[in-house]
ZAMARGU-4260 file (C-alpha; in steps of 0.2 Angstrom, whole numbers, plus 5000, padded with zeros to 4 digits):
<rodrens>
0) 4942/4937/5022 | 4956/4945/5012 | 4971/4953/5021 | 4978/4970/5017 | 4994/4978/5024
5) 4993/4997/5026 | 5010/5005/5026 | 5010/5024/5031 | 5021/5034/5042 | 5007/5046/5047
10) 4997/5039/5061 | 4981/5048/5057 | 4981/5044/5038 | 4985/5026/5042 | 4971/5025/5054
15) 4959/5032/5042 | 4964/5020/5028 | 4963/5005/5040 | 4946/5010/5047 | 4939/5011/5029
20) 4946/4994/5024 | 4940/4986/5040 | 4923/4993/5038 | 4923/4985/5021 | 4927/4968/5028
25) 4946/4967/5026 | 4958/4960/5039 | 4971/4974/5041 | 4988/4974/5047 | 5000/4990/5048
30) 5017/4995/5045 | 5024/5012/5050 | 5039/5013/5038 | 5047/5004/5024 | 5059/4994/5036
35) 5043/4985/5043 | 5036/4980/5027 | 5045/4963/5023 | 5043/4957/5041 | 5025/4961/5041
40) 5022/4953/5024 | 5031/4937/5030 | 5021/4937/5046 | 5003/4942/5040 | 5004/4936/5021
45) 4993/4950/5015 | 4983/4948/4999 | 4986/4967/4994 | 4997/4981/5000 | 4992/4999/5002
50) 5009/5009/5001 | 5013/5027/5005 | 5028/5034/4996 | 5035/5047/5008 | 5042/5038/5023
55) 5058/5039/5033 | 5073/5027/5031 | 5066/5018/5015 | 5054/5027/5004 | 5039/5018/4995
60) 5048/5018/4978 | 5062/5007/4986 | 5049/4996/4995 | 5040/4994/4979 | 5055/4989/4970
65) 5060/4977/4983 | 5043/4969/4983 | 5043/4967/4964 | 5061/4959/4964 | 5057/4946/4978
70) 5050/4930/4971 | 5039/4928/4987 | 5031/4945/4985 | 5031/4950/4967 | 5013/4945/4964
75) 5005/4954/4978 | 4995/4968/4971 | 5001/4986/4977 | 4991/5001/4978 | 5002/5017/4980
80) 4993/5029/4991 | 5002/5046/4992 | 5000/5065/4994 | 5012/5066/4979 | 5000/5070/4965
85) 5011/5073/4950 | 5010/5063/4934 | 5029/5059/4936 | 5025/5050/4953 | 5010/5041/4946
90) 5020/5035/4930 | 5035/5030/4941 | 5025/5020/4953 | 5016/5011/4939 | 5033/5008/4930
95) 5040/5000/4946 | 5025/4988/4947 | 5011/4997/4956 | 4994/4990/4951 | 4985/5007/4955
100) 4989/5024/4962 | 4977/5034/4974 | 4980/5052/4980 | 4977/5058/4998 | 4966/5063/5005
105) 4959/5046/5001 | 4942/5044/4994 | 4937/5028/5004 | 4924/5022/4991 | 4937/5024/4977
110) 4951/5015/4987 | 4939/5001/4992 | 4933/4998/4974 | 4951/4997/4968 | 4956/4985/4982
115) 4941/4974/4979 | 4945/4974/4960 | 4963/4969/4963 | 4960/4955/4975
</rodrens>
């Protein structure tokens, strides 16, 4: 089964995304902030990352940049999932290397379709 890492600082949103992915048959791991991402990637070796932008300490843009600059993680598909619904944020995410952008509240069917398409 494919493994997905969900990175979101808001527990209720993280739970909702994780539940939808688990119900669709994915193995899901979690990170609460940008500081936990690289450790989690090393430990769980996800096939895809669902990444929020607004987080404490290290924001999602910085995490995405780090993922794309690292030889071990640059090929892992990343779906940015954020409440930020501006064209700038969408374009900036894609310019940094995101494979898709989904706005919150998350449409579970849309997210699952995107994840399945990228894995």
